[in-house]
Backbone as XML, in Angstrom:
<?xml version="1.0"?>
<chain id="A" units="angstrom">
  <residue number="1" name="MET">
    <atom name="N" x="-8.863" y="11.864" z="-10.362"/>
    <atom name="CA" x="-9.648" y="11.891" z="-9.148"/>
    <atom name="C" x="-10.131" y="10.473" z="-8.851"/>
  </residue>
  <residue number="2" name="GLY">
    <atom name="N" x="-9.853" y="10.013" z="-7.638"/>
    <atom name="CA" x="-10.218" y="8.659" z="-7.262"/>
    <atom name="C" x="-11.640" y="8.546" z="-6.756"/>
  </residue>
  <residue number="3" name="LYS">
    <atom name="N" x="-12.055" y="7.316" z="-6.486"/>
    <atom name="CA" x="-13.421" y="7.071" z="-6.032"/>
    <atom name="C" x="-13.681" y="7.627" z="-4.641"/>
  </residue>
  <residue number="4" name="VAL">
    <atom name="N" x="-12.663" y="7.621" z="-3.783"/>
    <atom name="CA" x="-12.843" y="8.131" z="-2.428"/>
    <atom name="C" x="-13.174" y="9.618" z="-2.475"/>
  </residue>
  <residue number="5" name="LYS">
    <atom name="N" x="-12.459" y="10.366" z="-3.302"/>
    <atom name="CA" x="-12.729" y="11.800" z="-3.434"/>
    <atom name="C" x="-14.083" y="12.072" z="-4.078"/>
  </residue>
  <residue number="6" name="LYS">
    <atom name="N" x="-14.532" y="11.158" z="-4.919"/>
    <atom name="CA" x="-15.827" y="11.330" z="-5.567"/>
    <atom name="C" x="-16.980" y="11.069" z="-4.603"/>
  </residue>
  <residue number="7" name="GLY">
    <atom name="N" x="-16.704" y="10.358" z="-3.498"/>
    <atom name="CA" x="-17.743" y="10.166" z="-2.489"/>
    <atom name="C" x="-18.329" y="8.779" z="-2.423"/>
  </residue>
  <residue number="8" name="VAL">
    <atom name="N" x="-17.535" y="7.762" z="-2.597"/>
    <atom name="CA" x="-18.022" y="6.388" z="-2.504"/>
    <atom name="C" x="-18.295" y="6.052" z="-1.033"/>
  </residue>
  <residue number="9" name="ASN">
    <atom name="N" x="-19.271" y="5.179" z="-0.789"/>
    <atom name="CA" x="-19.622" y="4.781" z="0.570"/>
    <atom name="C" x="-18.782" y="3.605" z="1.030"/>
  </residue>
  <residue number="10" name="CYS">
    <atom name="N" x="-18.793" y="3.354" z="2.323"/>
    <atom name="CA" x="-18.056" y="2.253" z="2.939"/>
    <atom name="C" x="-18.544" y="0.919" z="2.368"/>
  </residue>
  <residue number="11" name="SER">
    <atom name="N" x="-17.633" y="-0.015" z="2.142"/>
    <atom name="CA" x="-17.964" y="-1.318" z="1.554"/>
    <atom name="C" x="-18.468" y="-2.333" z="2.570"/>
  </residue>
  <residue number="12" name="VAL">
    <atom name="N" x="-18.422" y="-2.006" z="3.864"/>
    <atom name="CA" x="-18.892" y="-2.933" z="4.894"/>
    <atom name="C" x="-20.416" y="-2.972" z="4.841"/>
  </residue>
  <residue number="13" name="ALA">
    <atom name="N" x="-20.970" y="-4.198" z="4.865"/>
    <atom name="CA" x="-22.415" y="-4.372" z="4.800"/>
    <atom name="C" x="-23.088" y="-3.694" z="5.991"/>
  </residue>
  <residue number="14" name="GLY">
    <atom name="N" x="-24.090" y="-2.889" z="5.713"/>
    <atom name="CA" x="-24.839" y="-2.207" z="6.754"/>
    <atom name="C" x="-24.289" y="-0.842" z="7.128"/>
  </residue>
  <residue number="15" name="CYS">
    <atom name="N" x="-23.181" y="-0.446" z="6.579"/>
    <atom name="CA" x="-22.580" y="0.865" z="6.883"/>
    <atom name="C" x="-22.803" y="1.790" z="5.690"/>
  </residue>
  <residue number="16" name="SER">
    <atom name="N" x="-23.325" y="2.961" z="5.957"/>
    <atom name="CA" x="-23.579" y="3.905" z="4.866"/>
    <atom name="C" x="-22.739" y="5.168" z="5.003"/>
  </residue>
  <residue number="17" name="ASP">
    <atom name="N" x="-21.693" y="5.123" z="5.830"/>
    <atom name="CA" x="-20.811" y="6.277" z="5.995"/>
    <atom name="C" x="-19.929" y="6.449" z="4.759"/>
  </residue>
  <residue number="18" name="ARG">
    <atom name="N" x="-19.407" y="7.631" z="4.613"/>
    <atom name="CA" x="-18.546" y="7.950" z="3.474"/>
    <atom name="C" x="-17.149" y="7.364" z="3.695"/>
  </residue>
  <residue number="19" name="ALA">
    <atom name="N" x="-16.576" y="6.766" z="2.668"/>
    <atom name="CA" x="-15.257" y="6.139" z="2.741"/>
    <atom name="C" x="-14.160" y="7.194" z="2.794"/>
  </residue>
  <residue number="20" name="ILE">
    <atom name="N" x="-13.108" y="6.890" z="3.585"/>
    <atom name="CA" x="-11.956" y="7.791" z="3.662"/>
    <atom name="C" x="-10.699" y="7.118" z="3.135"/>
  </residue>
  <residue number="21" name="GLN">
    <atom name="N" x="-10.746" y="5.796" z="2.941"/>
    <atom name="CA" x="-9.547" y="5.055" z="2.534"/>
    <atom name="C" x="-9.957" y="3.838" z="1.719"/>
  </residue>
  <residue number="22" name="SER">
    <atom name="N" x="-9.126" y="3.450" z="0.775"/>
    <atom name="CA" x="-9.336" y="2.203" z="0.038"/>
    <atom name="C" x="-8.129" y="1.301" z="0.259"/>
  </residue>
  <residue number="23" name="ILE">
    <atom name="N" x="-8.398" y="0.003" z="0.391"/>
    <atom name="CA" x="-7.355" y="-0.984" z="0.657"/>
    <atom name="C" x="-7.583" y="-2.166" z="-0.281"/>
  </residue>
  <residue number="24" name="SER">
    <atom name="N" x="-6.501" y="-2.825" z="-0.630"/>
    <atom name="CA" x="-6.584" y="-4.012" z="-1.469"/>
    <atom name="C" x="-7.391" y="-5.090" z="-0.756"/>
  </residue>
  <residue number="25" name="ILE">
    <atom name="N" x="-8.212" y="-5.790" z="-1.485"/>
    <atom name="CA" x="-9.058" y="-6.827" z="-0.901"/>
    <atom name="C" x="-8.213" y="-7.978" z="-0.350"/>
  </residue>
  <residue number="26" name="ASP">
    <atom name="N" x="-7.038" y="-8.203" z="-0.935"/>
    <atom name="CA" x="-6.164" y="-9.280" z="-0.458"/>
    <atom name="C" x="-5.683" y="-9.019" z="0.964"/>
  </residue>
  <residue number="27" name="LYS">
    <atom name="N" x="-5.370" y="-7.780" z="1.285"/>
    <atom name="CA" x="-4.895" y="-7.433" z="2.620"/>
    <atom name="C" x="-6.012" y="-7.509" z="3.659"/>
  </residue>
  <residue number="28" name="VAL">
    <atom name="N" x="-7.219" y="-7.210" z="3.262"/>
    <atom name="CA" x="-8.322" y="-7.072" z="4.203"/>
    <atom name="C" x="-9.065" y="-8.383" z="4.459"/>
  </residue>
  <residue number="29" name="GLN">
    <atom name="N" x="-8.969" y="-9.354" z="3.584"/>
    <atom name="CA" x="-9.760" y="-10.570" z="3.709"/>
    <atom name="C" x="-9.544" y="-11.290" z="5.029"/>
  </residue>
  <residue number="30" name="GLU">
    <atom name="N" x="-8.312" y="-11.486" z="5.436"/>
    <atom name="CA" x="-8.019" y="-12.192" z="6.685"/>
    <atom name="C" x="-8.552" y="-11.409" z="7.883"/>
  </residue>
  <residue number="31" name="ALA">
    <atom name="N" x="-8.348" y="-10.116" z="7.877"/>
    <atom name="CA" x="-8.834" y="-9.273" z="8.972"/>
    <atom name="C" x="-10.356" y="-9.312" z="9.041"/>
  </residue>
  <residue number="32" name="ALA">
    <atom name="N" x="-11.002" y="-9.275" z="7.898"/>
    <atom name="CA" x="-12.461" y="-9.278" z="7.863"/>
    <atom name="C" x="-13.036" y="-10.578" z="8.415"/>
  </residue>
  <residue number="33" name="GLN">
    <atom name="N" x="-12.417" y="-11.690" z="8.093"/>
    <atom name="CA" x="-12.909" y="-12.974" z="8.574"/>
    <atom name="C" x="-12.802" y="-13.073" z="10.087"/>
  </residue>
  <residue number="34" name="SER">
    <atom name="N" x="-11.693" y="-12.652" z="10.652"/>
    <atom name="CA" x="-11.514" y="-12.758" z="12.093"/>
    <atom name="C" x="-12.338" y="-11.714" z="12.849"/>
  </residue>
  <residue number="35" name="MET">
    <atom name="N" x="-12.602" y="-10.568" z="12.233"/>
    <atom name="CA" x="-13.371" y="-9.509" z="12.882"/>
    <atom name="C" x="-14.865" y="-9.647" z="12.618"/>
  </residue>
  <residue number="36" name="GLY">
    <atom name="N" x="-15.259" y="-10.491" z="11.688"/>
    <atom name="CA" x="-16.671" y="-10.689" z="11.382"/>
    <atom name="C" x="-17.274" y="-9.629" z="10.479"/>
  </residue>
  <residue number="37" name="LEU">
    <atom name="N" x="-16.461" y="-9.005" z="9.646"/>
    <atom name="CA" x="-16.959" y="-7.983" z="8.723"/>
    <atom name="C" x="-17.399" y="-8.632" z="7.415"/>
  </residue>
  <residue number="38" name="LYS">
    <atom name="N" x="-18.511" y="-8.193" z="6.895"/>
    <atom name="CA" x="-19.003" y="-8.647" z="5.599"/>
    <atom name="C" x="-18.966" y="-7.461" z="4.649"/>
  </residue>
  <residue number="39" name="PHE">
    <atom name="N" x="-18.520" y="-7.705" z="3.412"/>
    <atom name="CA" x="-18.371" y="-6.628" z="2.439"/>
    <atom name="C" x="-19.400" y="-6.741" z="1.328"/>
  </residue>
  <residue number="40" name="ASP">
    <atom name="N" x="-19.878" y="-5.590" z="0.876"/>
    <atom name="CA" x="-20.733" y="-5.500" z="-0.300"/>
    <atom name="C" x="-19.829" y="-5.222" z="-1.490"/>
  </residue>
  <residue number="41" name="THR">
    <atom name="N" x="-19.335" y="-6.252" z="-2.122"/>
    <atom name="CA" x="-18.439" y="-6.051" z="-3.262"/>
    <atom name="C" x="-19.013" y="-6.717" z="-4.493"/>
  </residue>
  <residue number="42" name="LYS">
    <atom name="N" x="-18.665" y="-6.168" z="-5.607"/>
    <atom name="CA" x="-19.073" y="-6.730" z="-6.892"/>
    <atom name="C" x="-17.836" y="-7.162" z="-7.650"/>
  </residue>
  <residue number="43" name="LYS">
    <atom name="N" x="-17.072" y="-8.052" z="-7.035"/>
    <atom name="CA" x="-15.848" y="-8.589" z="-7.625"/>
    <atom name="C" x="-14.836" y="-7.483" z="-7.938"/>
  </residue>
  <residue number="44" name="SER">
    <atom name="N" x="-14.743" y="-6.499" z="-7.060"/>
    <atom name="CA" x="-13.748" y="-5.453" z="-7.266"/>
    <atom name="C" x="-12.466" y="-5.822" z="-6.535"/>
  </residue>
  <residue number="45" name="ARG">
    <atom name="N" x="-11.392" y="-5.117" z="-6.832"/>
    <atom name="CA" x="-10.096" y="-5.411" z="-6.223"/>
    <atom name="C" x="-9.823" y="-4.533" z="-5.012"/>
  </residue>
  <residue number="46" name="ARG">
    <atom name="N" x="-10.662" y="-3.531" z="-4.771"/>
    <atom name="CA" x="-10.466" y="-2.590" z="-3.672"/>
    <atom name="C" x="-11.659" y="-2.629" z="-2.724"/>
  </residue>
  <residue number="47" name="ILE">
    <atom name="N" x="-11.361" y="-2.386" z="-1.447"/>
    <atom name="CA" x="-12.391" y="-2.242" z="-0.421"/>
    <atom name="C" x="-12.325" y="-0.804" z="0.064"/>
  </residue>
  <residue number="48" name="TYR">
    <atom name="N" x="-13.466" y="-0.173" z="0.193"/>
    <atom name="CA" x="-13.530" y="1.206" z="0.649"/>
    <atom name="C" x="-14.048" y="1.219" z="2.080"/>
  </residue>
  <residue number="49" name="LEU">
    <atom name="N" x="-13.312" y="1.894" z="2.973"/>
    <atom name="CA" x="-13.633" y="1.871" z="4.391"/>
    <atom name="C" x="-13.859" y="3.272" z="4.945"/>
  </residue>
  <residue number="50" name="CYS">
    <atom name="N" x="-14.853" y="3.378" z="5.842"/>
    <atom name="CA" x="-15.082" y="4.632" z="6.553"/>
    <atom name="C" x="-14.048" y="4.744" z="7.673"/>
  </residue>
  <residue number="51" name="GLU">
    <atom name="N" x="-14.057" y="5.853" z="8.385"/>
    <atom name="CA" x="-13.051" y="6.091" z="9.416"/>
    <atom name="C" x="-13.098" y="5.034" z="10.510"/>
  </residue>
  <residue number="52" name="LYS">
    <atom name="N" x="-14.288" y="4.662" z="10.959"/>
    <atom name="CA" x="-14.447" y="3.688" z="12.042"/>
    <atom name="C" x="-13.902" y="2.311" z="11.642"/>
  </residue>
  <residue number="53" name="HIS">
    <atom name="N" x="-14.298" y="1.828" z="10.491"/>
    <atom name="CA" x="-13.862" y="0.505" z="10.050"/>
    <atom name="C" x="-12.387" y="0.493" z="9.659"/>
  </residue>
  <residue number="54" name="TYR">
    <atom name="N" x="-11.889" y="1.592" z="9.113"/>
    <atom name="CA" x="-10.478" y="1.668" z="8.763"/>
    <atom name="C" x="-9.602" y="1.572" z="10.004"/>
  </residue>
  <residue number="55" name="LYS">
    <atom name="N" x="-10.009" y="2.236" z="11.087"/>
    <atom name="CA" x="-9.255" y="2.153" z="12.336"/>
    <atom name="C" x="-9.192" y="0.722" z="12.848"/>
  </residue>
  <residue number="56" name="GLU">
    <atom name="N" x="-10.330" y="0.022" z="12.807"/>
    <atom name="CA" x="-10.380" y="-1.365" z="13.276"/>
    <atom name="C" x="-9.473" y="-2.270" z="12.452"/>
  </residue>
  <residue number="57" name="VAL">
    <atom name="N" x="-9.558" y="-2.142" z="11.145"/>
    <atom name="CA" x="-8.753" y="-2.982" z="10.255"/>
    <atom name="C" x="-7.273" y="-2.662" z="10.407"/>
  </residue>
  <residue number="58" name="LYS">
    <atom name="N" x="-6.942" y="-1.375" z="10.490"/>
    <atom name="CA" x="-5.552" y="-0.962" z="10.633"/>
    <atom name="C" x="-4.962" y="-1.504" z="11.933"/>
  </residue>
  <residue number="59" name="LYS">
    <atom name="N" x="-5.722" y="-1.475" z="13.005"/>
    <atom name="CA" x="-5.266" y="-1.979" z="14.292"/>
    <atom name="C" x="-4.997" y="-3.488" z="14.213"/>
  </residue>
  <residue number="60" name="TYR">
    <atom name="N" x="-5.897" y="-4.215" z="13.555"/>
    <atom name="CA" x="-5.723" y="-5.662" z="13.403"/>
    <atom name="C" x="-4.485" y="-5.976" z="12.556"/>
  </residue>
  <residue number="61" name="LEU">
    <atom name="N" x="-4.309" y="-5.269" z="11.451"/>
    <atom name="CA" x="-3.170" y="-5.516" z="10.570"/>
    <atom name="C" x="-1.849" y="-5.192" z="11.259"/>
  </residue>
  <residue number="62" name="LYS">
    <atom name="N" x="-1.834" y="-4.140" z="12.065"/>
    <atom name="CA" x="-0.630" y="-3.772" z="12.794"/>
    <atom name="C" x="-0.251" y="-4.868" z="13.789"/>
  </residue>
  <residue number="63" name="LYS">
    <atom name="N" x="-1.256" y="-5.409" z="14.471"/>
    <atom name="CA" x="-1.029" y="-6.461" z="15.457"/>
    <atom name="C" x="-0.494" y="-7.737" z="14.790"/>
  </residue>
  <residue number="64" name="THR">
    <atom name="N" x="-1.076" y="-8.130" z="13.663"/>
    <atom name="CA" x="-0.616" y="-9.342" z="12.981"/>
    <atom name="C" x="0.779" y="-9.167" z="12.400"/>
  </residue>
  <residue number="65" name="LYS">
    <atom name="N" x="1.078" y="-7.970" z="11.928"/>
    <atom name="CA" x="2.415" y="-7.703" z="11.391"/>
    <atom name="C" x="3.471" y="-7.824" z="12.485"/>
  </residue>
  <residue number="66" name="LYS">
    <atom name="N" x="3.149" y="-7.318" z="13.670"/>
    <atom name="CA" x="4.067" y="-7.401" z="14.801"/>
    <atom name="C" x="4.282" y="-8.860" z="15.214"/>
  </residue>
  <residue number="67" name="LEU">
    <atom name="N" x="3.215" y="-9.649" z="15.225"/>
    <atom name="CA" x="3.329" y="-11.063" z="15.579"/>
    <atom name="C" x="4.177" y="-11.832" z="14.567"/>
  </residue>
  <residue number="68" name="GLU">
    <atom name="N" x="4.045" y="-11.485" z="13.295"/>
    <atom name="CA" x="4.851" y="-12.132" z="12.263"/>
    <atom name="C" x="6.330" y="-11.825" z="12.459"/>
  </residue>
  <residue number="69" name="LYS">
    <atom name="N" x="6.645" y="-10.592" z="12.831"/>
    <atom name="CA" x="8.041" y="-10.226" z="13.084"/>
    <atom name="C" x="8.597" y="-11.028" z="14.253"/>
  </residue>
  <residue number="70" name="TRP">
    <atom name="N" x="7.812" y="-11.143" z="15.329"/>
    <atom name="CA" x="8.254" y="-11.910" z="16.495"/>
    <atom name="C" x="8.457" y="-13.373" z="16.130"/>
  </residue>
  <residue number="71" name="LYS">
    <atom name="N" x="7.576" y="-13.888" z="15.303"/>
    <atom name="CA" x="7.648" y="-15.294" z="14.898"/>
    <atom name="C" x="8.956" y="-15.589" z="14.161"/>
  </residue>
  <residue number="72" name="HIS">
    <atom name="N" x="9.434" y="-14.641" z="13.387"/>
    <atom name="CA" x="10.665" y="-14.832" z="12.621"/>
    <atom name="C" x="11.909" y="-14.325" z="13.345"/>
  </residue>
  <residue number="73" name="GLY">
    <atom name="N" x="11.725" y="-13.859" z="14.570"/>
    <atom name="CA" x="12.860" y="-13.446" z="15.381"/>
    <atom name="C" x="13.451" y="-12.098" z="15.023"/>
  </residue>
  <residue number="74" name="LEU">
    <atom name="N" x="12.681" y="-11.269" z="14.337"/>
    <atom name="CA" x="13.171" y="-9.945" z="13.963"/>
    <atom name="C" x="12.868" y="-8.962" z="15.094"/>
  </residue>
  <residue number="75" name="PRO">
    <atom name="N" x="13.675" y="-7.943" z="15.262"/>
    <atom name="CA" x="13.398" y="-6.957" z="16.314"/>
    <atom name="C" x="12.152" y="-6.173" z="15.971"/>
  </residue>
  <residue number="76" name="PHE">
    <atom name="N" x="11.356" y="-5.863" z="16.973"/>
    <atom name="CA" x="10.126" y="-5.117" z="16.728"/>
    <atom name="C" x="10.345" y="-3.644" z="17.062"/>
  </residue>
  <residue number="77" name="THR">
    <atom name="N" x="9.566" y="-2.814" z="16.345"/>
    <atom name="CA" x="9.635" y="-1.371" z="16.585"/>
    <atom name="C" x="8.251" y="-0.810" z="16.692"/>
  </residue>
</chain>
């Protein structure tokens, strides 16, 4: 049983909603800096996000992934 199922809260500072997803901190760092999100972490490797913050991060990551594909001349889908 993982931490999300046990009921861990969102890692974004000031948010006390229940987390629905965990993501590697390496993937989220760039998105967090550009979106202005601050995390309450204790040197962990995972970030736990509530539904609202997960949607925002997922949207940003999808957009950057698409731009990277265009940059390298690959067809987008």
